[in-house]
N, C-alpha and C positions, 0 to 999 in steps of 0.2 A: 637532789637530795642522796644523801649518802645510805645506799644499803647496807654496804659492809664499809668498815673504817678498822685499819689494821694499825696500832701505834707500838712502835718499838719490839716488838714482837721477838723473841730469842727462844728457842728451843734446842736441844741438843739431844745427843746418842751416848750412852754408857754400856762401853764393852764389858766383857767377860773380866778383864783386867782391871775395871773401874777407871778405864780412860774417859774422859769427857771429851765429843766429838760435834762441836757447835756448826749444825747445819742449817740454822735459820739465825743468822746475826742480825739484830737490831732493826730489823725491816719494818717499814712504814708505807702503807697504800690506801686509797680511797677506792672506791668501786661505786659509780654512781645508781641509781635505779635506772633500768633501763638499759644499761651499757652492759658491753663485753670487754673482760681484759685479758689478753693472753699473755703468758708467761712461756720465755723462751731460755734455752743454755744448755750446754754440755751435759751429758749423762752423770750425774753424781754433784750438780751445784746446788742441789737444795730442794729443785721444784716440787717433786712429790710431799718431800717433809713439810713445805711450807702450805702446800694443799691439805695434808692432814692436819696441820697445827691450827689452821684456821678455824676449824672445827670446834678446838678448844677441849676434844677428847683425846687424853694421852693415857698410855697404857707403854709399859717398857717393851723394848729399849728407850722408848723416846719420851723424853722429860721436858717438863715447862719450867723455863727460868725467869721469864720477865716480859711486860708489854700488855699490852691490854687489845681486846678484841671487841668489836661493836657490830652487831646485827638489827640494821633499822632502829638504831638508837641505844637498843639495850645491850648493856655489858654483858658477855658471857663468861670471861675468861677465868673465874674461880668458880664456877657452879659444880656441884657434886656431880659424877660420873653417871648415878642413875637419873639425875634431871637434865643432864645435859640428854643423854639416850632417848629417854622418852618427849622432851618439851623442846630441845633443839634439833636433833638427828631427824631429818625427812620433813620438817614443818618450816624450821629457819632456815637452815643449809640441809644440801642434797650433795651427795658424793659417788662420782662414778668413777671407781677406782682404775688403776692399768690392768689390764689382762680380765677387763671386766665378762668377758664372755665363760670364763673359769667360775663366775661367782653364783652359777646358777647350781642349785642342789638336784643333784641328778636322778635321785629317787623320789622327788617331789615333781609333783605336776607345777604348771608357773603357777596356778590358782591358788594351790595351796602353800607353795612359795610365797606367794604376795600376802598373804594371811598372815602367816609368821612373820614377816616384815613389819607388816602394821600392828601386830597384837606388840610385837618388842618394842615399838615407839610407842605405846601406850594407846592405840585404836579402841575402843569399844563398841565399833561397828558389828553387826551380826554377821555370818557368813552369806546368807543374801544379799545383804548391804554393801559388801566388800567386791563379792562379784558384780554386781551391777555398777559399783563405782569403776573397776578394772574395766570392764566390758564399753562403759561409754568413753572412758579415756584410752582405750586401744582403740575404738573405732574412730574417733576425732583424730588420733597420730595415725591412721592408716596400716594400723595393723589389723589384721583378722580376729574375730573373737576365737576361731577353732585354737588358736595359740593358748587361750587359757587352759585348756583340758590336754596339754601337750607336755611332752616330758623335755628336758634339755635337749637332749641326743636326737630329738626329733626336727630340730632346728638348725639351718644353715648359721653360718658364724655371723653374717649380718643381720639376720633374725635375731639371733640371740644379743647381739649388742643392743640393737632398736630394743628388744624386751625389758633388758637391764634399764636402760633409760627411760622409758615410761614408767617402771616399777621404782626408779630412784627420783620421779618428779609427781608420783602420784600423790603427793598430799599437798602439792603446790608450794614447794620451797620459796622463799625468797630469794637466796642464793643457790647457783647451782655450780658445784665444783666439777668439770669434767677433766679426767687425767686421762691424756692419750686416748680420747674415747676414738678415735678412728685407726688406732694401729691395728696392724694383722690383717687390713680389709683392702678388698681391692679397689680400685679406684670407683667403678659404680656403685660399691657398699659404702663406701667413704661418702660419697654423695647424696646418698639416702640419710645416711646420720648426720651430716652437717644442716642438710634440708631439715630433719625431724628437730634437730636444735634451734632452728632459725624457728620454727612452727611453734615451739614451747614457749619462746619469748614474745611472740606476735600474738598469741591465743593468751597471754598472760597468766599461763601455768607457772612461769619462771620468771622474775623480775628482773634478774642481773646475771652474770656468768662469769665463771673465771675458767680459762679452758687453758691447758696445757698440752704442747705440743712439741715433737723433734720438728715437724715439719712445719716449717717458717713459711712457705708459699701459703700456707695453709690459714694460718694466722692473720695474714693480710686481709684474706677474703672472708673473715670470719669474726673476729674483733674489731673494736673502735680504736684500743690502743694495745700497746706491748711492753712489757716489762722484762728486760733483760737481767736473768741472775747470775751470777760467777761467785764461787766459793762461800754462797751462804749468804751474798749481799744483792741487794738491787744496785746494778750497776748504770743504769740507763731505762728512762721510761718516757715515752712520747707517743704519739698518732700512730697507726698502723702505717699510712704511707712514709712518716717521718723516718720512721725505726727501720723499715725496709729498703728505702730509698735514699735518705739522708742521715745514715749512723753518725752518732760524736763521738764516743768513746772507742778508743782503739780494738777492744774487747768485741764489742758490738760489730764494729766494719770488718773486722775479720770473721765473725759469726757470718754476716750476711753474704761475705764474697768466700764464703765455703761451699756456698749451695747454690743450685740452678734455680732461678724464679722465672717462670713464663711469663714475665709481663714486658709491656713497651720500656724500651731504655735499657734491656739486660742484654741485647745482640751483642755478639762479639766480647761479652765479658770472660774473664780466665778464671776460672777456679783457684784459688788459692789458700792452703792449708795454714791453720794457726799450729806453730811450732810448741813442741812442749808439751805437757800435760798438764793439769789443774794440782794446786798445792796440795799437800795431806793436812786435813783440818784440824789432826791433833797438834800440829805444830803451825799453827798460822802465819804468814809473814807480818813483818811487824807495819810496813810499808802497805803500797798499792798491791793486792793479792794477785793481779796480773802482772806485776812488775817482773817477774823474771822470764815472762812468755813475749812482752812489748817490745817490737820492734823500737819505740819512741822512750824508753825507760831511762833515766839515768840515777846517779845514785840517789838523789834527793827521794826519789819515787821510792826507791825499794826502805828508804830509810823512816818518811814522816807519814803520819797519819793522812790517809786521802780523804776527804770532805766533799760530800753531795753539792754541786754548782747546779744552776739553773741556767738554761741557754734563753727560754722563753716562758710564757706561761704554761704551764702542764708540762713541759719540756725540760728534764734534768739527767745529769751526769755525774759517774765519779770517777775525777781522774784530777789530777794536780795542774793541768796544762788549762789554761783559760781556753774559750773557743777561739778567739782571734788567733792564740798559737798554735793549736791544733790544725787550723786551717792553714796556716802558712807551713806546716811539717808536712800536712798530706799533698800540699801543691807543689813543694820541692822534692817530694820522696815518691818514688814508685814501688810503693809499699802499701798492701790493703787499698789496692785503687776503688773509689767508687765508680758507682754505675753511672751512666751517661746523663741523668738528668740532678745530678747532686744541686742540691739549693743552700748551702751551708754558707754562700756568701751571701744570700738574701736574708738569712737569719739575722747575719752580723748588722746588715743595714735596715733591718728593722727598728 
């Protein structure tokens, strides 16, 4: 069952000079109930903008242009902002923003902050009922009750992050959007946060999750599927294992080969940087948006529109070359060398 379905979503930013910057361009995907979907890509590729756009709550300089958003079968695309805030945010979809540790009001105790959040989302519970709900939720998630009566300054970075996650999911949203939830945390705190997110899914407090991070090894261990974004487009999607170990599209391959992943099959892997920089979205390339940085691009790649291709069920990529051609190119050229357990040939033979 599709818990979140996005069809042709396009959103853009408008500058002071009235210039249009399309940061999410005709994006479509489905997130099934009980599943977690990771989004990867370089800074500025549109990951966070996509996360904000999926909630259907737009405010300048972000604007909606087209597409549809469905949560549990109900379209939220054109609902009024007040209705989105009261009936969708928090209950249908919840968002953990980047730098979430700075989201807590330093002058309010945590319980007062929770009251403000719930009232803003249309809650009619009394103070005592809100406290009881918060106490039970914090206890279930291994957060001490005393945190409710503390100020943000009294909490460590990891505790702040866990508190924000608990608050964001206190109304049991159907979809949780986690934008860099483990950033700026040490390894032990990251482990606690990831475990907490797993608990939320396991206990049914959250029914599906969209997980954004720059730490690709984290996506491999946290999500079921991974989408790679580049210049506002989805350029490849597949299972977490396929995307980490068997990337197809040249950008995905370059992205995966520019990091260290502590998994079997990566020993002896030499890090390789992707040349150049992402395109200026004020003037998007006519052809493949990765064409100017791709080792395999030709004049046709840079001039003709690139359409999405399907390798197998649930596996898609955006490249002019067929899977057979890409396999031959990778086999013949020592660029973007894939990891030891590459299975592209097996995919071709299926």
